[in-house]
C-alpha positions as CSV (number, residue, x, y, z in Angstrom):
1,M,21.3,-49.7,8.3
2,L,18.9,-52.6,8.5
3,S,19.9,-56.1,9.3
4,V,17.4,-58.8,8.2
5,P,18.0,-62.4,9.5
6,I,16.8,-65.2,7.2
7,Y,16.5,-68.9,7.6
8,T,18.7,-70.8,5.1
9,T,16.2,-73.6,5.1
10,G,13.3,-71.4,4.1
11,T,12.1,-70.2,0.7
12,P,14.7,-67.7,-0.4
13,Y,13.8,-64.1,-1.1
14,S,14.5,-62.8,-4.6
15,T,13.7,-59.1,-4.4
16,Y,13.8,-56.2,-1.9
17,T,11.8,-52.9,-1.7
18,V,12.8,-49.7,-0.1
19,T,10.1,-47.1,0.5
20,Y,10.9,-43.4,1.1
21,D,9.2,-40.0,1.4
22,G,9.5,-38.1,-1.9
23,C,7.9,-34.7,-2.4
24,G,5.4,-35.3,0.4
25,S,4.2,-38.7,-0.8
26,Y,5.9,-42.1,-0.6
27,A,7.9,-43.7,-3.4
28,S,9.5,-47.1,-3.7
29,V,12.5,-48.8,-5.3
30,T,12.3,-52.6,-5.9
31,R,15.4,-54.5,-6.9
32,N,16.6,-58.1,-7.2
33,L,18.7,-59.5,-4.4
34,P,22.3,-60.3,-5.5
35,G,22.1,-63.8,-4.1
36,V,21.2,-66.0,-1.1
37,P,23.5,-66.1,1.9
38,A,24.8,-69.4,3.2
39,K,24.6,-70.3,6.9
40,G,26.6,-67.6,9.0
41,Q,27.2,-65.5,5.9
42,T,26.1,-61.8,5.4
43,I,25.4,-60.2,2.1
44,D,25.7,-56.4,2.1
45,I,23.2,-54.5,-0.1
46,Y,23.7,-50.8,-0.6
47,V,20.8,-48.7,-1.7
48,D,21.4,-45.3,-3.2
49,I,18.2,-43.3,-3.5
50,E,18.5,-40.2,-5.5
51,P,14.9,-39.0,-6.0
52,A,14.3,-36.2,-8.5
53,P,14.1,-32.8,-6.8
54,C,10.7,-31.8,-5.8
55,P,9.2,-29.0,-8.0
56,T,9.1,-25.7,-6.2
57,P,5.9,-23.9,-7.2
58,T,6.2,-20.2,-8.0
59,P,4.0,-18.4,-5.5
60,K,1.5,-15.9,-6.9
61,P,0.8,-12.7,-5.0
62,L,-2.5,-12.8,-3.2
63,G,-5.1,-10.9,-5.1
64,G,-3.0,-10.4,-8.3
65,D,-0.8,-7.6,-9.5
66,V,-0.1,-4.5,-7.4
67,G,-0.4,-0.9,-8.3
68,Y,-0.1,2.2,-6.0
69,Y,-1.8,5.3,-4.9
70,L,0.6,8.1,-3.9
71,I,-1.3,10.6,-1.7
72,W,0.3,14.0,-1.6
73,S,-0.6,16.5,1.2
74,N,0.4,19.9,2.4
75,E,0.3,18.5,6.0
76,D,1.9,15.6,7.8
77,G,-0.1,13.3,10.1
78,V,-3.2,13.3,7.8
79,T,-5.1,10.0,8.2
80,I,-6.2,8.6,4.9
81,E,-9.2,6.2,4.5
82,M,-10.3,4.6,1.3
83,D,-13.9,3.3,1.3
84,G,-13.8,3.4,5.1
85,E,-10.5,1.4,5.4
86,D,-7.7,3.2,7.3
87,K,-4.7,3.2,5.1
88,G,-2.3,5.2,7.3
89,M,-1.0,8.7,7.8
90,T,1.0,11.1,5.5
91,M,4.6,11.6,6.5
92,N,7.0,13.9,4.7
93,G,4.1,15.2,2.6
94,H,2.9,11.8,1.2
95,L,1.6,8.3,1.8
96,Q,2.0,5.4,-0.6
97,I,-0.8,2.8,-0.6
98,P,-0.4,-0.5,-2.5
99,V,-3.6,-1.9,-4.1
100,Y,-4.4,-5.1,-6.0
101,T,-5.3,-4.3,-9.5
102,T,-7.7,-7.3,-9.7
103,G,-9.5,-6.2,-6.5
104,T,-12.6,-4.1,-6.2
105,P,-11.5,-0.5,-7.0
106,Y,-11.8,2.2,-4.3
107,K,-14.4,4.8,-4.9
108,T,-13.9,7.4,-2.1
109,M,-10.9,8.8,-0.2
110,V,-11.3,10.7,3.1
111,A,-8.4,12.7,4.6
112,S,-8.7,13.9,8.2
113,K,-6.5,15.5,10.9
114,P,-7.6,17.1,14.2
115,G,-7.9,20.9,13.8
116,F,-8.4,20.7,10.0
117,I,-11.4,20.4,7.8
118,T,-12.0,16.8,6.7
119,V,-11.6,16.3,2.9
120,T,-13.7,13.7,1.0
121,E,-12.8,13.1,-2.7
122,D,-14.1,10.6,-5.3
123,I,-11.5,8.3,-6.7
124,T,-11.8,8.2,-10.5
125,E,-8.3,6.9,-11.5
126,Y,-7.1,3.3,-10.9
127,P,-3.5,2.1,-11.1
128,A,-2.5,-0.7,-13.4
129,A,0.1,-3.3,-12.4
130,G,3.3,-1.5,-11.4
131,E,1.7,1.9,-12.0
132,T,1.4,4.8,-9.5
133,V,-1.6,7.2,-9.5
134,D,-1.0,10.5,-7.7
135,L,-3.8,12.0,-5.6
136,Y,-3.6,15.4,-4.0
137,V,-5.1,16.6,-0.7
138,T,-5.0,20.2,0.5
139,M,-5.8,20.5,4.2
140,N,-7.2,23.7,5.6
141,T,-7.4,24.8,9.2
142,D,-10.8,24.4,10.8
143,V,-11.4,28.0,12.1
144,I,-14.8,28.9,13.4
145,V,-15.4,32.6,13.1
146,A,-17.9,33.9,15.5
147,A,-19.7,37.0,14.4
148,T,-20.9,39.4,17.0
149,A,-24.2,41.2,16.7
150,G,-24.0,44.7,15.3
151,E,-20.7,44.2,13.3
């Protein structure tokens, strides 16, 4: 509510303007006044502002569409790196890695676990949007066999 006192002997107002915040910027409504009040009289003016709803942009995923690598391993707890980036560890025999299909494709995968021989593989398949590419890693125990002289 806003009360605006006016002098009845002054030049009468003929319009009013209401400014409001609409979609992050200011908008205005200008209308004619319904009349001029006499001395001691009040004229009520009701302003209904019904701005159009602000458009809600549809967010795009960062980097574009997503595909997946599904790493399968005969061991749990295998650390997987792709081009030097740690992607996590296998659990229950696998690890799913999301990748942006519009990003730079990975070239190399390294699988490592203490007590096992590190495996390095070239990546030659790349997932499309919504697609999963399966990659398989077989971990072998790192056993050093010492030969003794004369055997």
